[in-house]
C-alpha positions as CSV (number, residue, x, y, z in Angstrom):
1,M,5.3,36.0,-7.6
2,V,1.9,37.0,-6.2
3,R,-0.4,38.1,-9.0
4,Q,-1.1,41.8,-8.5
5,T,-4.7,42.0,-10.0
6,G,-6.6,43.6,-7.2
7,F,-4.2,42.7,-4.4
8,S,-2.6,45.4,-2.3
9,S,0.9,45.1,-0.9
10,P,-0.3,44.3,2.7
11,T,-2.3,41.4,1.2
12,S,0.7,40.1,-0.6
13,V,2.8,40.2,2.6
14,A,0.0,38.4,4.4
15,V,-0.1,35.7,1.8
16,Y,3.7,35.3,2.1
17,R,3.4,34.9,5.8
18,I,0.7,32.3,5.5
19,L,2.8,30.3,3.1
20,D,6.0,30.6,5.2
21,A,4.2,29.6,8.4
22,N,2.5,26.5,6.8
23,L,5.7,25.4,5.0
24,D,7.3,25.4,8.4
25,R,4.4,23.6,10.0
26,A,4.3,20.9,7.4
27,R,8.0,20.3,7.5
28,E,8.1,20.1,11.3
29,G,5.2,17.6,11.3
30,I,6.8,15.4,8.7
31,R,10.1,15.5,10.6
32,V,8.3,14.1,13.7
33,I,6.8,11.3,11.6
34,E,10.1,10.7,9.9
35,D,12.0,10.2,13.2
36,W,9.6,7.5,14.2
37,C,9.9,5.7,10.9
38,R,13.7,5.9,11.1
39,L,14.4,5.3,14.8
40,G,11.2,3.7,16.0
41,L,10.3,1.4,13.2
42,Q,13.7,1.3,11.5
43,D,11.8,1.3,8.1
44,K,14.1,2.4,5.3
45,D,11.3,2.9,2.7
46,L,9.0,4.9,5.0
47,T,11.9,7.1,6.2
48,A,12.9,7.8,2.5
49,T,9.3,8.8,1.7
50,C,9.3,11.3,4.6
51,K,12.6,12.7,3.7
52,E,11.5,13.2,0.1
53,L,8.4,15.0,1.2
54,R,10.3,17.2,3.6
55,Q,12.9,18.1,0.9
56,G,10.1,18.8,-1.6
57,L,8.6,21.3,0.8
58,A,11.9,22.9,1.4
59,A,12.3,23.5,-2.4
60,W,9.3,25.8,-2.3
61,H,10.4,27.7,0.8
62,S,12.0,30.6,-1.0
63,P,13.9,33.5,0.6
64,E,11.1,36.0,-0.1
65,L,8.7,33.9,1.9
66,R,11.1,33.6,4.8
67,A,11.7,37.3,4.7
68,A,8.0,38.0,5.3
69,R,8.1,36.2,8.7
70,D,7.2,38.3,11.7
71,T,7.2,36.0,14.7
72,E,7.0,38.8,17.3
73,Q,3.7,40.1,15.9
74,D,2.1,36.7,15.3
75,P,-0.8,36.3,17.7
76,G,-0.8,32.5,17.1
77,T,2.5,32.0,19.0
78,E,0.7,32.5,22.3
79,L,-2.3,30.3,21.6
80,T,-2.3,26.7,23.0
81,H,-4.8,23.9,23.8
82,A,-4.9,21.4,26.7
83,Q,-4.9,18.5,24.2
84,E,-1.6,19.6,22.8
85,E,0.1,19.4,26.2
86,T,0.0,15.6,26.5
87,R,0.0,12.6,24.2
88,A,-1.3,9.2,25.3
89,D,1.1,7.2,23.1
90,V,3.2,7.2,20.0
91,Q,0.1,6.5,17.9
92,A,-1.4,9.8,19.2
93,I,1.8,11.7,18.4
94,L,1.8,10.3,14.8
95,Q,-1.9,11.0,14.3
96,A,-1.6,14.6,15.6
97,N,1.3,15.3,13.3
98,F,-0.4,13.8,10.3
99,C,-3.4,16.1,10.9
100,R,-0.9,19.0,11.2
101,V,0.8,18.2,7.9
102,Q,-2.5,17.6,6.0
103,E,-4.0,20.9,7.3
104,A,-0.9,22.8,6.5
105,L,-0.8,21.4,3.0
106,R,-4.4,22.3,2.4
107,V,-3.7,25.9,3.4
108,L,-0.6,26.0,1.2
109,E,-2.5,24.5,-1.8
110,E,-5.1,27.3,-1.6
111,Y,-3.0,30.3,-0.8
112,S,-0.2,29.4,-3.3
113,K,-2.8,29.8,-6.1
114,L,-2.2,33.6,-5.4
115,Y,1.6,33.2,-5.4
116,N,2.5,30.4,-7.8
117,P,-0.1,28.1,-9.4
118,Q,2.5,25.4,-10.1
119,M,3.2,25.3,-6.4
120,S,-0.4,24.8,-5.7
121,I,-0.5,21.8,-8.1
122,A,2.6,20.3,-6.6
123,L,1.4,20.6,-3.0
124,K,-2.0,19.1,-3.9
125,Q,-0.2,16.0,-5.1
126,M,1.9,16.0,-2.0
127,R,-1.2,16.0,0.2
128,Y,-2.3,12.8,-1.5
129,Q,1.1,11.3,-0.9
130,V,0.8,12.1,2.8
131,Y,-2.6,10.3,2.9
132,T,-1.0,7.3,1.4
133,L,2.0,7.5,3.9
134,E,-0.4,7.7,6.8
135,K,-2.2,4.6,5.7
136,S,1.0,2.7,5.2
137,L,2.4,3.8,8.5
138,I,-0.6,2.8,10.5
139,A,-0.5,-0.6,8.8
140,N,3.2,-0.9,9.4
141,Q,2.8,0.2,13.0
142,R,0.3,-2.6,13.6
143,Q,2.4,-5.2,11.8
144,Q,5.4,-4.1,13.8
145,Q,3.6,-4.5,17.1
146,L,2.2,-7.9,16.0
147,R,5.7,-9.2,15.2
148,Q,6.9,-8.0,18.6
149,A,4.0,-9.5,20.5
150,H,4.7,-12.8,22.2
151,L,1.8,-13.1,24.6
152,Y,-1.8,-12.9,23.5
153,L,-4.8,-12.8,25.8
154,V,-8.1,-14.2,24.5
155,T,-10.9,-13.0,26.9
156,S,-13.7,-15.0,28.4
157,S,-17.0,-13.8,30.0
158,R,-16.5,-12.2,33.4
159,D,-18.2,-9.5,35.4
160,D,-14.8,-8.0,36.1
161,L,-13.5,-8.3,32.5
162,L,-12.2,-4.8,32.2
163,S,-10.3,-4.9,35.5
164,V,-8.7,-8.2,34.7
165,V,-7.6,-7.1,31.2
166,E,-6.3,-3.8,32.6
167,A,-4.3,-5.7,35.2
168,A,-2.7,-7.8,32.5
169,L,-2.0,-4.8,30.4
170,Q,-0.2,-3.2,33.4
171,G,2.0,-6.3,33.3
172,G,3.1,-5.6,29.7
173,L,0.5,-7.6,27.8
174,P,0.8,-6.5,24.1
175,L,-2.2,-8.1,22.5
176,V,-5.9,-8.7,23.5
177,Q,-8.7,-10.5,21.7
178,Y,-12.3,-9.8,22.8
179,R,-14.1,-13.1,22.5
180,E,-17.8,-13.1,23.6
181,K,-20.3,-15.6,22.1
182,N,-23.4,-15.0,24.1
183,A,-23.9,-11.3,24.8
184,E,-26.3,-9.1,22.8
185,D,-24.7,-6.9,20.1
186,G,-25.3,-3.7,22.1
187,V,-23.4,-5.1,25.1
188,K,-20.6,-6.4,22.8
189,F,-20.3,-2.9,21.2
190,A,-20.1,-1.2,24.6
191,T,-17.6,-3.6,26.0
192,A,-15.4,-3.7,22.9
193,T,-15.3,0.1,22.8
194,K,-14.1,0.2,26.4
195,L,-11.5,-2.6,25.8
196,C,-10.2,-0.9,22.7
197,R,-9.6,2.4,24.5
198,L,-8.0,0.5,27.4
199,C,-5.7,-1.4,25.1
200,H,-4.6,1.6,23.1
201,H,-4.0,3.6,26.4
202,Y,-1.5,0.9,27.3
203,G,-0.1,0.7,23.7
204,A,-1.5,-2.8,23.1
205,L,-3.2,-4.1,20.0
206,F,-6.9,-4.9,20.2
207,I,-8.5,-7.7,18.2
208,V,-12.2,-8.6,17.9
209,N,-13.2,-12.3,17.6
210,D,-15.4,-13.3,14.6
211,R,-16.9,-9.9,13.8
212,P,-15.3,-7.6,11.3
213,D,-18.3,-5.2,11.5
214,L,-17.7,-4.8,15.2
215,A,-14.0,-4.4,14.7
216,L,-14.6,-1.5,12.3
217,A,-17.3,0.1,14.6
218,V,-15.0,0.3,17.6
219,E,-11.8,1.1,15.6
220,A,-10.1,-2.1,16.6
221,D,-6.7,-3.1,15.2
222,G,-8.1,-6.2,13.6
223,V,-10.3,-9.3,13.7
224,H,-9.7,-13.0,14.4
225,L,-11.6,-15.5,12.3
226,G,-12.5,-19.2,12.8
227,Q,-12.5,-21.7,10.0
228,Q,-16.3,-21.3,9.7
229,D,-16.4,-17.5,9.7
230,L,-16.5,-15.2,6.6
231,P,-13.8,-15.8,4.0
232,V,-10.5,-14.0,4.6
233,A,-10.6,-12.3,1.1
234,F,-14.0,-10.8,1.9
235,V,-12.9,-9.6,5.3
236,R,-9.8,-8.1,3.8
237,Q,-12.0,-6.0,1.4
238,L,-14.0,-4.8,4.5
239,L,-11.0,-4.0,6.7
240,G,-8.4,-3.0,4.1
241,R,-4.7,-3.7,4.3
242,E,-4.1,-1.5,7.4
243,R,-5.9,-3.8,9.8
244,I,-4.8,-7.2,11.1
245,I,-6.6,-10.5,10.2
246,G,-5.8,-13.6,12.2
247,Q,-7.3,-17.1,11.8
248,S,-7.5,-20.2,14.0
249,T,-5.9,-23.4,12.5
250,T,-6.0,-27.0,13.8
251,N,-3.9,-28.9,11.3
252,P,-1.3,-28.4,8.5
253,E,-4.0,-28.1,5.8
254,E,-5.8,-25.3,7.5
255,L,-2.5,-23.6,8.2
256,Q,-1.5,-23.6,4.6
257,R,-4.9,-22.3,3.4
258,A,-4.7,-19.5,5.9
259,I,-1.3,-18.5,4.7
260,A,-2.4,-18.6,1.1
261,A,-5.5,-16.5,1.9
262,G,-3.3,-13.7,3.2
263,V,-3.8,-13.6,6.9
264,D,-1.4,-11.7,9.1
265,Y,-1.1,-14.3,11.8
266,V,-2.4,-17.7,12.8
267,G,-3.5,-19.5,15.9
268,V,-2.0,-23.0,16.2
269,G,-3.8,-25.5,18.3
270,P,-5.5,-26.4,20.5
271,V,-2.3,-27.8,22.0
272,H,-4.4,-29.4,24.8
273,E,-8.1,-30.1,25.1
274,T,-9.8,-27.1,26.6
275,P,-13.3,-26.1,27.7
276,T,-13.0,-23.0,25.6
277,K,-13.3,-25.2,22.5
278,P,-15.6,-28.1,23.6
279,G,-15.5,-31.1,21.4
280,K,-12.3,-30.0,19.7
281,S,-9.6,-32.7,20.0
282,A,-6.1,-31.6,20.9
283,A,-3.7,-30.9,18.0
284,G,-0.8,-31.6,20.3
285,L,2.9,-30.6,20.2
286,E,3.4,-32.3,16.8
287,Y,1.4,-29.5,15.2
288,I,3.5,-27.0,17.0
289,R,6.6,-28.5,15.5
290,Y,5.0,-28.4,12.1
291,A,4.1,-24.7,12.4
292,A,7.6,-23.9,13.5
293,A,9.1,-25.5,10.5
294,H,6.6,-24.4,7.8
295,T,5.6,-20.7,8.4
296,T,7.4,-17.4,8.8
297,L,4.1,-15.6,9.7
298,P,3.6,-14.7,13.3
299,W,1.8,-17.6,15.0
300,F,0.5,-18.2,18.5
301,A,0.3,-21.6,20.1
302,I,-3.1,-21.8,21.9
303,G,-5.1,-24.3,23.9
304,G,-4.9,-25.2,27.6
305,I,-1.5,-23.4,28.0
306,D,-0.7,-22.4,31.5
307,T,2.2,-21.7,33.8
308,S,2.8,-25.4,34.4
309,N,3.1,-26.6,30.8
310,F,4.1,-23.7,28.6
311,G,7.8,-24.8,28.7
312,D,6.9,-27.9,26.6
313,V,5.2,-25.7,24.0
314,L,8.2,-23.4,23.8
315,N,10.6,-26.4,23.5
316,A,8.4,-27.7,20.6
317,G,9.2,-24.6,18.6
318,A,6.6,-21.9,19.6
319,S,7.8,-18.4,20.4
320,R,4.4,-16.8,20.9
321,L,1.7,-18.0,23.3
322,A,-2.1,-17.3,23.4
323,V,-3.8,-17.9,26.7
324,V,-7.3,-17.7,28.1
325,R,-8.0,-19.1,31.6
326,S,-4.4,-18.9,32.8
327,L,-4.7,-15.1,32.8
328,M,-8.5,-14.5,33.0
329,D,-8.7,-16.7,36.1
330,A,-5.3,-15.7,37.6
331,E,-5.3,-14.3,41.2
332,Q,-2.8,-11.7,40.1
333,P,-3.0,-11.1,36.3
334,T,-0.3,-8.5,36.4
335,L,2.3,-10.8,37.9
336,T,1.2,-13.8,35.8
337,T,1.6,-11.7,32.7
338,Q,5.1,-10.6,33.8
339,F,6.0,-14.2,34.5
340,F,4.9,-15.4,31.1
341,L,6.7,-12.6,29.3
342,S,9.9,-13.0,31.3
343,Q,10.0,-16.8,30.7
344,I,9.4,-16.3,26.9
345,T,12.2,-13.8,26.8
346,R,14.5,-16.1,28.8
347,W,13.7,-19.0,26.4
348,Q,14.4,-16.8,23.3
349,T,17.7,-15.7,24.8
350,M,18.8,-19.3,25.5
351,K,17.8,-20.3,21.9
352,N,19.8,-17.4,20.5
353,L,22.8,-18.4,22.5
354,E,22.6,-22.0,21.3
355,K,22.5,-20.8,17.7
356,S,25.6,-18.6,18.2
């Protein structure tokens, strides 16, 4: 019960209403998150965590708190904001509801000190659980998108870079890496910021080549490392578990080292010699066959892959392709993206039928 030292009855009723409203708010927010974990990600563990949190809140939602509710006289029911009327993507929905839950839990933690100190202690711990859930879900969301991505665009320098990338995104491109070796850092930051927003608007992952500092600065989804870049373990300390780390590999030894280092995906190639990697000899289809047989990580065949030769790469065992010029120099990037994606899907369907 509310402690009565110095508190009038109207104050007690107001506290009850605050607790009731925020218990509702927190439970509703968690339910929105739970449904995505359950039906979107189909993740049993995350769904169970959400359900446990929701039921934990329900246990504190006593009849006396519900009885204090007065929706008709609540001025907040008529308040709204333009940002609440639309959401850009699922990520925006999840982020908004995590904020809603965390804010509600903080209010509950403070006002329940006047009602039941044990409730305050329990909800404080629950708030920390929600922070952990948010971190896990963001990481899970990125990993889920990575596993589902079968076409990967690595950019090259162009004056119309943004329009080309957007055209490819309109064709369903799920993954973009910003690769720029020559521009000044200020230009890289500005371009990466725009590309990141563009990718997230279309629900695609955005990766920065070589630079974990730049990836953090623009809130990218991860970084792609070469063999001569910073060690994977050090980059993982910088980026945390929630962001993606990929690495280029050119032979079985590099592939095994990348896997052991804990990368999230690998590039396998170059399949053919390419001006993107001058002086780098082709790894060929034999390395594609090796990767297909020796790793369960997501991996992308890369190097001189285009609309005329990608079939050989798929037949060698690849199911994910990374391309540069075949999209960056395409006359119609949207249609070329759709062609690649449709052919990869067709090939996967044929392989599944053969197995069955």
